[in-house]
N, C-alpha and C positions, 0 to 999 in steps of 0.2 A: 503494500500501499504506501504511496505516493504524501509527502511529508504534505500536512498541507498548513499552511500562516496563512496567516492578515498582515501585513507589514500597514505602517502608518505613520504616518508623519517620514520627516529626512533622515539620510543614513547623518550619524554625528561625525563631524569630519574635526573636534579637536583630539588629543592624542594624549597618552599618560607620559608622565614618568616620575622613578620610583626614587625618590629620597632617602637618605638614613639623615639622623638629627643630628647635630654634629654639637650635644652640649646634654650631660644631665641634670638640670636645676638642680632639685633634689630629688631627695627618697625617704617614707615615710614606714614604720612598720616593719615589718622583716624581710630584707629584701637582698637579696646576691647575687653578685653577679650584672646588676645595673649598667656598667663602664663596654656590656662586651655585646650591648646593642648600637653599639657606633661602629662595632669592628665588618661589619657586610657579612654574621654571618647565612649559611645557605637559607632559601625560602622555601624551600621542599623540608615539609616533616622527615624526620627518616625514625630507625628503630636503633637503641644502641646509648653508648654514658651521650651522656648530656653538658655540657659547657657553655653555658648562656645565660640567661636574665632567670630566673626564678621568685615571684611572688609567693611568699609564707604566712598566708592567716588571712583574717577576715581584714582590711583597712589597710592594706598595704599596697605602696602605690609607686609610682616611679614619672616625675615628671619632664616631660622630653622637650627641645628645642631644636627646631629644622634650622633654623639660623635668618630664614625668610618667612613673611607671610606671605599665602600661598593659596589658590581653590580648588579644593578637591577633596578627598577620602584620606581614611588612616588605613593600613591590611595589617594586621597581627598573625601571627605563624604561630600556633604550639604549639609545643609536643608533648609530655604526659599533665595529667592530672590527676592529682592523689586527693584521697575527700571520701574512699565510698562510693564515687559515681565519676562517669568520666567526662562529666562536661561541669561547668564554675560557673557563674555570673558578675559580669571583669563589666564595670563603666569606662566608656571613656563623656572627655570635658576637652571642648575645645576650646583654646583663646587667643584672642589675636594678642593677650599681654597676660603675661606671670599670671597676673593677684584674678582673671575673669576665668584663668585655666583651673583653679584654686575654688572659686568661688562655688556655691550652692545657689541653684533655682531661688529668684527671688530675691539674693542677696544682693544691692548698691543697680537693682531692674536686671539683672541676669538673668536669661531667658531664653529660648528654641523658636525665637519668631525666623522663622521665611526659611530657615536649617536648621533641625535638629541641632543642638552642639553639646549636649550634654543625654548622657544615654546608657543603658544599663544594656551588652551583650550579655546572649547563653553561649559561650561559648566549648567545644567537644577538645578531647585530643586529638594529635597530629590533626591538624585541617586548620584553614586560613578562615581568616573573618575578613569581610569590608562594611565598613561603615558608610553611610549616607554620604552625601558633597555637604561644606562650605567652606570659610575664610578661615584660617590658623596660622597660625607659630611653632604654637605649643598643644599639647595635646596630653594629658594623666589619664592614668594608665588603674584601676584600683579593683579589689577584690571586694566585692560585697561580701563572698559568704565564703564561711573557713574552709578554703579548699589548700593546695599548692599546686601555681598553673607554672609551666615551663614557659617563657616566650624567646623561640626561638629569634624573630626579629618582628621589628614593628618598624615599617616604610610607612609615609609621605608618599600621596600617589597626585601629584600636580597632574592636573588636567589644564588644559589651557589647544590656541589657536597657533598650529607652527610657521610663525609667519617671521619676515627677514627682516631686520628693523635698516633698511631702507636711506631713513633720517639721520643724522647725526647730531652732533652737540658737543663740542669738547671748546674751553676755553683756559689762562691763565691760571683759575680762582678753581680750585679744587672743590670745594665746597656749591660749589654753580653745576659744577660737571655732578659733585652726586645726586644733588638735586635732582637736576634734569633725568639723570638716569634714572630715581628710584619714580619722579613722576611718569617717564613708559611705563616701568615695571607694572603701577599703581593699575594705569588705564588697559595694559592687557589683563593683566591677569582679569579685570570685569568685560572682555570681550570671552562670552558664554554662549549659550545658543544664541542670544540676543544680545545687545552692550546694557549691560545692567552700573546702576549704582552702585551699587555695592556687593561685596563675594558673602561674606557673611549675612550682613542684613541689607532690605532693599534690593533683594535679588528683583527688581522689577527695571520695566522700562518705563520712565522716565523722562519726558519730552522737554521741561523748562531745565536736566539735570544732563540734558547730551551735546548742549551745546559746545559747553569748553572740552567733552573726550572727543567731540568727534574735527575738532581743529585738530584736538592731539594727534589723535588717529592718524588723520592725513596728511599731518609732520615727518612722524615717524612709519609708518607703515605706508603710508599712500592710501589710494584708493582700496573701499574692503567695502565685501559682499553685507559684514554686517550692521554698516551704517543704512544701507539702500533696502535691507529685510526688516531692520527696524523701525523704521522711517513706518516700512509700508505695512509693521506689528498693528505700531500705534494709531498710524488712518483708517486704518479694517473695523480699526473700533470706536470710531471717531467722525461722526458723519460730522459736515461745515459746519454745520447749524449748530454743533454744541463745542466745549470746547474741550484742547488734550489732553488728559484728565483731569477731564474736570473744571481746571483753569481757566482760567480768561487770558493772562500772561502766558501759558505752557499756551497755546496757541500764537502767541507772539511768536516765541523760541522758534516753534517751527519753519514761522516766515524767513527768518533769520540761520538758521538750518541749512537751509533747502540753497539758499542764497550763498552760502561758505562755502560749501560742496558742490553746487555748478561752476562756481571762480578757481576752485581748485581740481576739481576734476576735467571742469568742459564736456559733461554727460549731459550734453541733448537729451535727447530720446528719453533719461528717467525726466529732468525737465519738465518736457511737452507732458508725460504724464500727469504730473501735478495739475495743468493746467485749468480745470475743472474744476479741480476741490479750493486753489487758489482765489476764483476767480470771483465762488460765492463769499468764499470768508474774505477776501480783501475790503467786496461791499457792502460785510458785517463791521467791519476795521473802518470806515467810512464814516456810517454811521454816529462810531461813539468817538468822535473829534468832532467835539463844541465846534462853534461860529469862532470865539474867540484863539481857538487851535488846542485848548484845554485836552487831555485827557479824560475819558469819559467812562472806561473796564467800569464795568459793575461791581467785581471783585481786583482789591486794591493787593497783589502779592508777590510782590519783588525776589527773598527771601525770606529765613527765618527771621533770622537777626532783627528788618525793619519790620517782623508781620507784626510789631507792636506801636512803631513810628508812624501814625496816619501822615506826615508834611513828608518824612524820608520817601518812603510808598510811592506817594503820589508824584514827587520828584522822581524817584527810579523809573517809573514805572512812561511818565511824560518822555520822556529818555526811551526809553524801548521801545515805546510805540513808532515816536519819527524815527529808530531802527528798521522798528519791519515795515513802516510808508517809503523811504528808502530802496529798499530791502527788494516789494514787493512791484512799488512802481519800475522796477528795473528788470523783473521776471519778466511782467505783465508787456511787458516794450518788447523782450526777447522772444513770447510768443506771439505776436503779434494782434496786444489786446491794444494797441496805440489809447485809444478810447480811454479805459479802466485805470491805463499807465497814468494819464495824464492826468486824473486825478488824484490818484494817490498819488501823484508829486506833487500836486493841488496845498493836499493837505500836508507831508508832510514841511513845505516852506509855511502855510502858516503857521507849525502847531515852534515853530522857533520866532512867535510873537508870545507866546505864555514861559514867561518863566518864571515857576513855581517857588513859593517860601521857600530860605534854606534852610537846608538840619544843618546838622553836624556830623551825619551818616556819609563812612565811606565810600558804603557798595554805590547809594543810588547814586552821588556825584561822581563817580566813577561811568555811568551809565549817560546819566547827562552830559559830560563833557564828551563821551565817545558820538554822543548821536552830531554834536556841536554844538548843540542849544544853548551851552552855557561854553565859558572862554579855558579852556584845556590849561592855559599858563595862569591865570587867574584862577581860577579853581585846586591847581596843583597849590600853588602859594598859601593860599587860606583852609583847602581843608585836609591831605596830604603831610604834607614836609609838618616838621616839627616832630614829632610824636613818636614817631617808626612804627613798629610795623601793629599798632592798639588798634583797635576797630578795623582787621582783616580779620576775611574768616574764609574757609576754605573754596565753598564756590566761586564768591565776586571777589576774593582776590586778588587771580588772574585779573580779571578786569579792571581793577585798583591797580599793579603792575604796567597794563599795557596807558591806560590813562596820565599815570605821571612820566613816561615814555612819547606819547604824542605829543604831554609839552617842553620836550627837551629834556626832561629830568631821567636818564634814563642811569644817573647815579644812585639819585635818591629812593630809584624804583630795585636799581640793585642787592646795594641796598637792607630796602622791607626786606628781599626774597632771600638775604641770611639769613634775619633776625627771624621771619614766620616760618618757612618750610624748613629753614635749618635750626628752627628751635624744634621740630617733629623729628629731627637727626639726634639731635642733641639729647632725647628720650628716649630713644633706642627703635626707632621709628624703622622699617622698611619698607613697606607706601604710606601711600599719604593717607589722613583722617579725613571725616562726615563734616569733622567743623576741628575747632583748637584756637586758643585763643593764649599767644603770650605770659597772662596772668597766672595760668594754669602751673606753669613750670617755678615759678615759689614755693621751695621748701616741699617739690614733690619727688617720687620715685619714679626711675626709668620702667617704662613697660617688659623688662628684658630680666627683671631680677624681683621681688620679693619685694614689698613696699616694704623700706625700714621706721620702726617705732619711733614717733612723732612727724613722721615724712602722711603728706596725702598722697592718693592714689589716685596718677593724673587719665585714668582710665575710669575708673571707681566710684568718686569723686568729685566730674566734673560733666557736662554738657546739660543740655536743654531741651527745650518742646522736645520733640520724637527721635534724641537721642542722650538719654539721660542716661549718666550712670557706663553698665556693663554691655544696655543696647548700643549705645553708641560705635558706628562703622569703622574701623583704621583702617581700611580698603577703599574707599569712595573715590572713583574716577573723576569728580566732576573737581577735587584739588588740584591737578595736570594742570592747571595755569602757567605756570613757570614753562611749559613746552610753546605754546603760539605764540607768548612772548616773546621766547628766545629766536625763535623760526622771524618773526614780525619784526621783532624791534632791536635783540642785539644782533643777530645775522642779517636783519634790514628784509625780507625776500618777503615781498609782496605782489599778489595775483592784479594785470589791468585790466586783461582780458582772460576771461572763460578759458583755463584749462592752464595758464600757465602760458597763453599765448605770448604775452606783453605780458613779462616781470621786473618790478620796481627792486630797485637794491640800493639800502642804505645805511651798513653801516651807523651802531651807535653802539660805543666800548665800554661810557661810562669810567669806572676805574680798572677795566680789563685791561690788560697789555694786549691781548690777543682775542680773538674769536674763529675756531673755522666750524664746518658743517655741512653735513647736503640735504635739499630738500625732494623727495621726491614728486615729480610729477608727470603726467599721464606719457610725457616724448624723453623720460628718463631720469636721470638726478640733474638737479642745480648744485654746484657744490663751488663755495665762498671763501672766499680766508681775509681775517682785515688783521692789518698791525696795526697799534701804534705807533709813532717814528717819539725821537728825542723829542719835534719841536709839536709833538702835540698833534700832528696829523695823521688820520688813517690812511694810510694804503690799502688797496685790496684788491683782490684777483675773484677772480670767475669764470667758471664753467660750467657751458650752457648747452643743450641737447642743441643739435639743431631741428631747428622751426623757430625757436623760443628768441623773441627781441627785449635782449636787456638794455631797462633805463639805470645806469648808472649814477648815484646819486653822491 
């Protein structure tokens, strides 16, 4: 009889990489040979003498560190199990931090939202057991009953897309380089079935959070199907008469994502597939610009930190709507919808007449500045300069960097980048976090150690809104803002025509001595090298594929 199967969905094109722990963080109870887990024992159970790690008795545990956060599962191979039966109940707790891996459910908001990170598995002797997927760096394996269990191997299984890192960045500052590389790893881990916010919590497709992620992906990997698939997934669940993810501003971000995707990919076929949707959406948005140019969005949400500041929310959304009107006008013209394009253009011009009451919020000021409504130099002087990375957030931080550089203050942006993203690295980060404040660092322990007595737990004690305590994700793709900043403002590579047919290059080194990198385009890699001379002037060398016109400034 022939095998009868019923296929559903597409084949998984992700790969699996098997990892060994690099460090035993701690053991509790009776544990022998924990260090053997670092040696790479056979992954096949066998009969005979055993020389590995043994957990003996209820509560015996070992906490391992895989060295870097990743997305995937955990694979445990057991040899013999003693205690009258050939099975044992083993608890596995994942952690993005040491303290999370040691936490009890409910403590400091520890939970299993989106992916179970705390589970008891019944393990049998001479067998291999694999957990569900989550995002983690640390794993605590403990006995829940009075048995003795031989752990032959404990392997992390990294599940990822095997992609070439086409885009590169290197400068004279090792910290800036490490920030870029960590941001690239962060967004890479979030590229799973679809483009997710986070790999532990918020394994969802959020339109408002994808803009930075997509710009980072295009800068590092070039055009990738995960972008189109994620956009199509959201569009299929969102008629243009409703709002992306139920939030009006997220439909504005959909417009900006499609604009930036078209400018960098030059994919006219995909652009034209958005035509009917954009026409309906643009008509709706035109009606939400008042006669004085004021945005009239029915819900005021820019990001969480500004959600309780009505003045800042209006300020940021005014800028966001202006950017969306500009982008809509451009795309509709490309689509042959000249009349509707002109209406969007007129609204964008009108919106410059309404300058909202000022707040002190940096994120709102950045969007207003990048839209052209606020004067970039004045905004940088009055709102961004003076108190470093205070007031940054992971989501909006990249836009603040861009706004500072747009004002000609690349030096100030680099200093903030070192303080904010470098601050996470200082606290042990290997991926960038859903949110962060440099104030959290005061008297706080690193995430890769048990929190010392009298110090704050930077993971469990902080956070706000939907990301309090251990619910806080420490790998969120929206925190990758340093990548598009480095591409567009340090290397200074900006598409002038769709698909980089014409590209403008203007190096901005700040206090860097040099910067070099590559930028993926549909025609191949643009290679850029900037070096600052003793007179402060920048010498630039560019190699571009045939068919790309370079405007060097």
